[in-house]
N, C-alpha and C positions, 0 to 999 in steps of 0.2 A: 328171355325170362318171362314167365307167365305173369301178366299184369295183376292177376288176382292175388299173387303173393307179394306184390309191391305195396308196402305199408307206408310209403312216403306220402304225407298229406299233400293234397293238390287242390287248388281252387276249383277247377272244373269238376273234379270228383265230388266235391261238396255239393255243387249245384245239381249234378246228376242224381246223387243220393237223395237229396231233398225232394227232387221231382218224382223219383220212384216212390218215396214215402207218401207224398201228397196224393199221387194217383192211387196207390194201394188203399189208403184210408178212404178216399173218395168212393172207391168201389166196395168198401166194407170188407176187405180182405185182411186177415190176420197175417202177421209176419210168417208164422208157421205155414199157412196155406200158400203164400207166394213162394216160400222156400221149397215146398213140396212140388209145386208146379214147374219149377226150374231145375229140380234135382240137386238142390244144395241144402246145407244145414242152415237152420235159422240164424245161428251165430255169424255165418258168412254173409248172409243177406243183411244182417244188422250192421256189419262193418261197412258194407256198400252204402247203405242208407245214411250212415253217419259220416260218409266221406273219407273213411280211413283206408279204404281200398278202392282202386279204380277197376271196374269190370272190363274184361276183354270183350271184343266185339261180339263173339258168339254168345256170351252171357248176357250182354246188353240186348241182343235180339230175342233171347229166350224170355227175358223179363218183359220186353215190349209185347210179345205174343200173349203172355199170361195176363197182362194188363189191358190187352186189346187196343194197343196204340202202335204207332210206327216207332222204329228205333230213333228216327230223326226227332220225334217228340221229346224223347228223353235227353237228347243232347242239344235241344233247341236253345237259342240265346234269348228267347222270349222271357220276360220277367216271371219269376215265380209268384205265387200268391204272397200276400203281405207278410203273413206269419213265417213262411219258409224263407223269404228274403231276409227277414230279421235274423232268423237262426243262422243262416249261411254267413251273414255279415259278422255275427258274434263268433261263430266257429273260426272264421278266418282271422279275426282279431286275436282270439286265444292262441292260435298257432303261430302268431307272429313273434319275432325276436323281441320286439319292444314290450309285449305283454309279459314275457318271461323276465325281461330286465326289471320289471316292477316287482318281481318276487311273488307273482300270483300264479296259482296252480289252475290249469284249465279244468273245467267241470262239465258234466253232462247236462245239457239244457233240459230241464223237466217239462213235460207237457203242460203242467199247470202253471208254469212261470208266466206272469202277465206280459203282454206285448210291451207295456209301458216300462217294465223293469229292464227288458232287453234293450229298448231304445235309450233308456237312461245310461246304461253301461256303455253303449256305443258313443253316446254324447260325451261321456266323461273321458273315454279313451281318445276321442277326437280332440278334446280340449287339452289333454296331456301332450298330444302331438303338436298342437298349435303353440303351446308354451315352449316346447323344446325347440321348435323352429325359431321362435322369437329369441331364444337364448343362443342360437347358433350365430356367433359373431363373424359374419363375413367381413372382408375388408371395407366394403361400402358401409355396412352398419356401424363398424368401429369408427369410421371417419365421421359419420353423422353424430355418433355419441360424443366424439371428441369436439366436434364443432359446437354442439349445444352446450357442453360444459365450458368451453372457452368463452362463449357468449355470456354465460352466467358470471364467470370470473371477471370478464371485462366490465360488466355492469356494476360489479362491486369493488372495482379496483383491486381485484384479487385479495381482498381483505374479508375475513369471515369472523365477525365478533363473537359468535357462539363458541367457535373453536378456541379463540384467544382466551375467552373466559374459562373454559374447561382446563386449558393449560395452566392458567394462573391459579385455579383452585387446587390442581394437583401439586403444583410447586409449593403452595402454601401448606398443604397437608403434610408434606415431608420437611417443612421448615427451611425451604431453600431461601437463602438470604438475597438472592438476585445475582446477576452476572452469569458467567458460564456454568453450565450444568456439569458437575463432576461425575465420574463413573460411579462413585459411591452413591451419589444422590440418585442416579438413574436406577441403581439397584434398590434403593429405598422406595422408589416409586413402584417397582415390581412387587416388593414386599407389602406395601400399602394396599395394593390391589389383590393381595392373596395369591400371588404367582411365584413359584420357585423356578430358578433358571437351571437348565441342564444343557451342557455342551457335548454334542455327540459327533462321531465320525461318519455315521451312516444316515445323515439327514437325506430324505428323498431328493433326487437330483432336480426335480421340477419345482422345488420350494426354496425359499430363503429362510423360513422358520416355520415351525408347527406348534400350535397351541393345543394342549390337551385340556379341553374345557371341563371335562369330568373330574380331573384330579388337580387342576390348577397348576399345570406344568408347562413351561415354555422351553421348547427345544431349539437350540441355535447351533450353527456349524462349529465343529471343533476347532477349525482353523479360523482364528479370530481375525476379523477384518481390520482395516486401518482405524475405523471408528466403531468399536463394538456397541456403543450406545445407540447408534442409529437404527440398526436392525431390530434391537430389542424394543425400542420405543415405538417403532412402526408396528410391531406385532401387538404390543400392549394397547395401542391406540384403538384398534377395533373393539377390544373389550371395554375400554372406557366409553366409546361412542355407542355401544350397544348394537353394533352391526349384526343384522340377521343374514341368512344365506341370500345372496343377491338373486333377484328374479329375472334379471336381464343384464346384458352386457353394459348398458348405460349405467345401471345401478352399481355393477362391479367396478366400473371406471370411477364413478363418483366416490365410492368407498375408498379406493386407492388414493385418490386426491386428498380426501379427508384424513386418512392415515398419515400421509406424508406431511400434510399441513400441521397436524397436531404434534407430530414428532419434531418438526422444525420449530414450532412455538415453544416446545419444552427445551430444546437445545439452545435456542436464541430467544430468551424471554422478552416479551414485548416491552414492558416498562423500561427495563435496563437498556435494551437495544435502541429504542426510540430516543432516549435521552442522549445516547452516544452518537447516533446519527444526526440528531438535531445540532449537537455541538460541532460535528464534522461539517455540516452544511454551513453553519455560521462561519467556520474557518475556511470554507470552500475547499474541503479536503475529504469529500466522501470517497471511500475506496472499498470495493468488494473484498479485496485482499485483507484490509484491516478488519473487516467484519469476520472474515474467515478465521484470521489468527486470534482475534479477541475471544472467540467462542470455541476454538479448536474443532471446527467442523470442516467438511469438504467444501471446495469452491462452489460446487453445484448447490449444496444446501444453503450456503451464504447468499448465492445469487437468487435462489428461490425466495429465501426469507426477505431479501431486500425488496422483491416485487410485492410481497405481502404488505410491507410497511411504507413504501415510498410514496404512493399516491395518497393514502389515508393520512399519514402523519407529516410528510414533507412536501406535499402538494407537487410531486414530480411524477408525471406519467412516464411509463417505462415500457420496454419490450425485452423479452427473454427468448433465447434460442438455444436448443441443443441439437448439434449437427453431427452425424456420423462421418467418419473419414471418407466414405464414399460420396459425400455431398448431400446425403438425404437428411431432411429435417425430421427429427424424431419427437421433439417437444417444442411447443411454441406458446407464447403469450404476448399480447400487446394491447395497450390502451393509449398509445401515443400517435396513432394514425399512420404508423409505418405500414407500407404496402408490401406485404410478403406474397410470394407466389402461392396460388391456391388452385385446387382442382375445380371441376364444375359444381361441386357441392359447397365450395367455400372452405374446404379443409386445407390446412397448411401442412400437417403431418404427412409425410410420404412424398412431398415435393422436393425437387432439387433446389438447394440454396444457391443463389448467384455466386459464382466463383470470385467476384469482385467484393463481396460482402465480407465484413470482418470475420464472421464465423468460418469462412472458407480460407481467407487469406492467412489466418493464424497457423494453419497447418504447414505453411511454407516458411515459417519463422524458425530459425535455428535455436534462438534463445528461448528455452522453455522454463527458465527460472523466473524471469520477470514477466509481468502481465503485458499483453499486447493491446495497444490503443489504435483506433483508426476513425477518421471522419469518412463518411460515404455520402456522396451527392446522389440524390435520386430525383425522379420526376416529381415527387411530393415534398421535396425539401432535403436538407442535410441532417444526417444523424451521426451521432458519436457512439462508439461501442468500446467496451473493454472485454477481452476474451482470454480464455485459457484452454489448454488441451488436457483432458484427463483420459485415463485408460480403464477399460472394463473387459469382461469376458467376450464381448462382441466387438472388440477393437477400440480404436481411439475415437473420442467424441470431443468436439469443442463446446464450451459453455460460454455464452456471452450475454451481457446486459447492456442495453443501450438507451439513449434518450435523444430528444430533439436538440437541435443546435443551441437553442436559447437556454436549455437547462444544463449545458455542458459546463458552465461556469462554476457549478457546485462540486465538480469532481476532480480528483487527482488524475492526471493524464490528459488534461484538456489542451496541453501544449504540444501534443504529438505532431510530428511532421507527416505521418502516414495518411494518405488520402486515396480514396477509390471512387469510381463512378459506376453506379449500378442502375441498369434499366431492367431489373429482373421481372417487372410486370409485363415487359414486351418480349415476344418470342425472339426478336432479333438481338437480344442482349448476348448472353453467353451460352444459352441452351441450344442455339442453332449454330453449328460449326460454319466456318468460312466456306463459301460456295466452292472454291477451288479444292479445298481439302475434302469436302463432302463428295464432290464429283469423283475424286480419285479413289476414295475408300468405301463409298456407299455399298458397293457390291462385293467388297473384298474383306469385310470384317465381320466377326461373329463373337462378340464379347459375352462373358458370363458375369451376371450382376453380383455385386458384393453388398447390396443393400441388406440391412438387418432383417433376418428372416421373419420377425414378428410383423413387419409391415407388408410382407408379400403373401404369407400363408393365411388360409382361413383358420381362425382360432378354434381349437377343439371345443365341443359342447361341454356343458357342465356348469355348476354353480361358480366355479373358479377357473375361468378359461386358462388352459395351458398346464393345469395341475393334474398329475396322475393320482387320482383319489385312491386307487387300489394300493399304490405304494404308501400313501399317507396312512391309510387305515392299518395296513400291515405293520408299518413302523410304530404306530401308537400301541398296537396290540403287543408288540415285542417289548416296548419300553414302559408300559403301564405298571405302576407299583402293584405288587401282589397283596 
């Protein structure tokens, strides 16, 4: 194919074209004069100078002769003059996919356009690239964000007074008398916030709910979950908290934690729950199951809520773990000096939980009706935990809450006979197989990991990692009221 007919933009063609133009102008030649000298139409020479067509070798030599330079000069890698270098850089930027992704239309750079204007556009596009890179949540960045957030939670005993206050104000606004939040009261909160509820069968697969901010509509899955209040309140929480589009993965993660916290504070109101827990402590009968049943929430919600209130109101440091059936830790919190396994960054999420720990041992228990209790001796002391197994779309997870041995006296289940010994901080505990077994199978095994995919993959870019915004916008367009 004749390269002259190839209109595919090319970076080298841009540089060659700008060098031709610079030399032509330097020699005082018009475009028409150069075109006549090489036997081409001015429009074809213009395409070459603008980098839209790459000249074949014979044309390149003809142009070089007309400009009284060697062909090598036109294809030289030597820097262009400052103006031409700026124009080439901007042309390349305008031809890039990311420029089109911004919805901008490429334009012809006029001769009178100041160098400063071109430099400013390039600086802005470079800043956009930098911000997108920051929002690309690699596993390492996700772990760093998790670590920083957990440090904040630990420093505050996982208690956030501003969120508790907002929950109390919302409950008062709908006249909630205290105690468990009914489904009707949850609906009244939505109405108070000016949001109507719509249950649909075609909710985008990458979402749990979608809020139409323009029309005040909240879309939820048609198939109602075990607790329809939770998903609704989590979605409304962002509206209450005034969340804006997150500028980083760390901000996205913080917003998720605030959503879940506020939803939990509405489902298990602080004043009522603290009074009940204080009474249970007085009777030495604290139970996560009782908290779950009293407020008709999931075990995980009850466990989370207990961590919010235990240190601040009961003076009990605690730890919380959520562990996938593969043994991978997916959520963690601790302020009781328990020594969980960490990576080199200090992150717990993504690490293998010790198989001797309560969170792993519970998977081997046949009785799934009653809670499982266990004492575990560690190098840093003895801990007591209560755990249950729950199921989700990504498989089974155990959820456990634990305390130091001295605080066990406040809990139901302290008389359990189950004990374990964990040295999970040491490589020689359960993460390293016995030498004989390893020697036999080291070269003869090829396992495929079952770890939750969100801990392995780079999260997609975007304001809301993992969400297909095209699906969401198409969904809203289809369901928006006329």
